[in-house]
C-alpha positions as CSV (number, residue, x, y, z in Angstrom):
1,M,-12.2,1.3,20.2
2,G,-9.4,3.8,19.9
3,P,-9.6,7.4,21.1
4,R,-11.7,9.8,19.1
5,S,-10.1,12.1,16.6
6,Q,-8.4,15.1,18.2
7,C,-6.7,18.3,17.0
8,P,-2.9,17.5,17.0
9,H,-2.2,21.0,18.3
10,C,-4.6,21.8,21.1
11,G,-6.0,18.2,21.8
12,Q,-9.6,19.3,21.3
13,V,-11.9,16.3,20.4
14,I,-13.2,16.9,16.9
15,R,-17.0,16.9,16.8
16,F,-18.8,14.7,14.3
17,Y,-19.9,17.7,12.2
18,D,-16.2,18.7,11.8
19,N,-15.2,15.1,10.9
20,I,-17.1,14.7,7.7
21,P,-14.6,13.4,5.1
22,L,-13.4,16.0,2.7
23,L,-16.3,18.4,3.3
24,S,-15.3,19.4,6.9
25,Y,-11.7,20.0,5.9
26,L,-12.8,22.4,3.0
27,L,-15.4,24.3,5.2
28,L,-12.8,24.8,7.9
29,R,-10.1,25.7,5.4
30,G,-7.9,23.1,6.8
31,R,-7.8,24.5,10.4
32,C,-9.0,23.5,13.8
33,R,-12.2,25.3,14.8
34,R,-10.9,25.9,18.4
35,C,-7.3,26.9,18.1
36,D,-7.3,27.9,14.3
37,E,-3.9,26.0,13.8
38,A,-3.5,24.4,10.4
39,I,-4.3,20.7,10.1
40,S,-2.0,18.7,7.8
41,P,-3.4,18.3,4.2
42,R,-2.5,14.6,4.5
43,Y,-5.9,14.0,6.1
44,F,-7.6,15.4,3.1
45,L,-5.4,13.5,0.8
46,V,-6.0,10.2,2.5
47,E,-9.8,10.7,2.5
48,A,-9.7,11.7,-1.2
49,L,-7.7,8.7,-2.2
50,S,-9.9,6.4,-0.2
51,G,-13.0,7.8,-2.1
52,I,-11.3,7.5,-5.5
53,F,-10.2,4.0,-4.9
54,A,-13.5,3.0,-3.6
55,L,-15.2,4.3,-6.8
56,A,-12.5,2.7,-9.0
57,T,-13.0,-0.7,-7.3
58,L,-16.8,-0.5,-7.6
59,L,-16.5,0.4,-11.3
60,K,-14.1,-2.5,-12.0
61,F,-15.7,-5.3,-9.9
62,G,-19.2,-4.1,-9.5
63,A,-21.1,-4.3,-6.2
64,T,-19.7,-7.7,-5.3
65,G,-17.8,-9.4,-2.5
66,T,-14.8,-9.3,-4.7
67,A,-15.0,-5.5,-4.8
68,L,-15.3,-5.4,-1.0
69,A,-12.3,-7.7,-0.4
70,Y,-10.1,-5.7,-2.8
71,Y,-11.1,-2.4,-1.4
72,A,-10.2,-3.7,2.1
73,M,-6.7,-4.5,0.6
74,V,-6.5,-1.0,-0.9
75,A,-7.4,0.6,2.4
76,V,-4.6,-1.4,4.2
77,L,-2.1,-0.3,1.5
78,L,-3.0,3.4,2.1
79,V,-2.3,3.0,5.8
80,V,0.9,1.0,5.3
81,T,2.2,3.5,2.8
82,F,2.0,6.5,5.1
83,I,3.3,4.6,8.1
84,D,6.3,3.4,6.1
85,I,7.0,6.9,4.8
86,D,7.0,8.3,8.3
87,Y,8.6,5.6,10.3
88,Q,10.2,3.1,7.9
89,I,8.3,0.2,9.4
90,I,5.3,-1.9,8.3
91,P,3.6,-3.2,11.4
92,D,3.0,-6.9,11.8
93,A,-0.3,-6.1,13.3
94,I,-1.5,-5.1,9.8
95,T,0.2,-7.5,7.5
96,L,-0.1,-10.8,9.4
97,P,-3.9,-10.6,9.8
98,G,-4.0,-9.4,6.2
99,I,-2.3,-12.6,5.1
100,A,-4.9,-14.7,7.0
101,V,-7.8,-12.7,5.7
102,G,-6.5,-12.9,2.1
103,V,-6.2,-16.6,2.3
104,A,-9.5,-17.1,4.0
105,I,-11.6,-15.1,1.5
106,S,-9.8,-16.9,-1.4
107,F,-11.9,-19.9,-0.5
108,V,-15.1,-18.1,-1.3
109,L,-14.2,-15.6,-4.1
110,P,-13.5,-16.6,-7.7
111,Y,-10.1,-15.1,-7.9
112,P,-7.3,-15.9,-7.1
113,G,-8.6,-19.2,-5.7
114,W,-7.2,-20.7,-2.6
115,K,-4.3,-22.7,-4.2
116,N,-3.1,-19.6,-6.0
117,S,-3.5,-17.5,-2.9
118,L,-1.3,-19.9,-0.8
119,L,1.2,-20.0,-3.6
120,G,1.2,-16.2,-3.7
121,V,2.0,-16.0,0.0
122,V,4.9,-18.4,-0.4
123,A,6.2,-16.8,-3.6
124,G,5.9,-13.2,-2.2
125,G,7.3,-13.7,1.2
126,G,9.8,-16.4,0.1
127,F,11.3,-14.4,-2.8
128,L,11.8,-11.2,-0.7
129,W,13.2,-13.2,2.1
130,L,15.8,-14.7,-0.2
131,V,16.7,-11.2,-1.6
132,A,17.0,-9.9,2.0
133,W,19.1,-12.8,3.1
134,G,21.4,-12.6,0.0
135,Y,21.9,-8.8,0.5
136,R,22.8,-9.2,4.1
137,L,25.2,-12.0,3.3
138,F,27.1,-10.1,0.6
139,A,26.7,-6.5,1.9
140,G,27.0,-7.3,5.6
141,R,24.0,-5.1,6.5
142,E,20.3,-5.1,6.3
143,G,18.9,-4.0,2.9
144,M,15.2,-4.9,3.3
145,G,13.0,-5.1,6.4
146,G,10.8,-7.9,7.4
147,G,7.8,-5.7,7.0
148,D,8.3,-5.6,3.2
149,I,8.5,-9.4,3.1
150,K,5.3,-9.8,5.0
151,L,3.5,-7.1,2.9
152,L,4.4,-8.9,-0.3
153,A,3.2,-12.2,1.2
154,M,-0.1,-10.4,2.1
155,L,-0.4,-9.1,-1.4
156,G,0.2,-12.6,-2.7
157,A,-2.7,-13.9,-0.6
158,F,-5.0,-11.4,-2.4
159,L,-3.6,-11.3,-5.8
160,G,-2.0,-14.7,-6.4
161,V,1.4,-15.6,-8.0
162,R,1.0,-13.5,-11.1
163,G,0.1,-10.5,-9.0
164,V,3.2,-10.9,-6.9
165,I,5.4,-11.1,-9.9
166,F,3.8,-8.0,-11.5
167,T,3.8,-6.1,-8.2
168,L,7.5,-6.8,-7.5
169,M,8.6,-5.8,-11.0
170,A,6.5,-2.6,-11.0
171,A,7.7,-1.7,-7.5
172,A,11.4,-2.2,-8.5
173,A,10.9,-0.1,-11.6
174,V,9.1,2.8,-9.9
175,G,11.5,2.6,-6.9
176,S,14.6,2.7,-9.1
177,L,13.2,5.7,-11.1
178,T,12.4,7.5,-7.8
179,G,15.8,6.8,-6.4
180,C,17.5,8.1,-9.5
181,V,15.5,11.3,-9.4
182,L,16.3,11.8,-5.7
183,I,20.0,11.3,-6.4
184,L,20.0,13.8,-9.2
185,V,17.7,16.4,-7.7
186,Q,18.6,16.2,-4.0
187,K,22.3,15.2,-4.5
188,K,21.8,12.1,-2.3
189,G,24.3,9.4,-2.2
190,F,23.8,5.9,-3.6
191,R,23.3,4.4,-0.1
192,F,20.4,6.5,1.3
193,A,17.4,4.6,2.7
194,L,14.2,4.5,0.8
195,P,11.1,2.7,2.1
196,F,10.0,0.0,-0.3
197,G,6.5,-0.5,1.1
198,P,5.0,2.4,-0.8
199,F,6.4,1.1,-4.1
200,L,4.9,-2.3,-3.4
201,A,1.6,-0.6,-2.8
202,I,1.9,1.2,-6.1
203,G,2.7,-2.0,-7.9
204,A,-0.2,-3.8,-6.4
205,L,-2.6,-1.0,-7.3
206,L,-1.3,-1.0,-10.8
207,Y,-2.0,-4.7,-11.1
208,L,-5.4,-4.5,-9.5
209,Y,-6.8,-1.8,-11.8
210,W,-4.7,-2.1,-15.0
211,G,-2.7,-5.3,-14.7
212,D,-4.1,-7.1,-17.7
213,H,-3.7,-4.1,-20.0
214,L,-0.2,-3.4,-18.8
215,I,0.9,-7.0,-19.2
216,L,-0.4,-7.1,-22.8
217,W,1.3,-3.7,-23.5
218,Y,4.6,-5.0,-22.2
219,L,4.4,-8.3,-24.1
220,G,3.7,-6.2,-27.2
221,L,7.0,-4.4,-26.7
222,L,8.9,-7.7,-26.7
223,R,7.5,-8.8,-30.1
């Protein structure tokens, strides 16, 4: 077990009654009971998102093993997103076990099935590896980290090949739009670093909850 939650300012161990998700943050007005220093609203945000996604997963898949498996994936994506934003890394300790778990549960859950899960791992990790290799070859520098490759492989294990394709396309679209906005608003140059993990997470969540509807909408635009 890891260390108990502590105030990031004074180091005081947070008591169980001050560690109730959402409620404790609101009652303490986002401050430590001991030193009265402000606690980052990120904690409240993560707890709120966790609850929202738990409810969304339950409503979509019902009280099933599928819902439990996909909520575990969502929880991992929340952790990965904030780590990548802060440190521009995606730990192997999260994604590699995630790949193994995703493939393992595909043998007992109806979707995506173990064959599709294995193909999703190969398609997700293989495609981004080729992109990273090609970029390094032509640009002479790293353009995509290995963490992104393993993250998409993990998503392939849970979502299958179609999920990989959708996730990658959605992540590229959202990432490109975000980059354009940052260039215009913050006057950033064209070569600034932007972590790709959060966009892969967004793409996977879009697919998980609204993938079929968005695919049908997109195909309708092409007619």
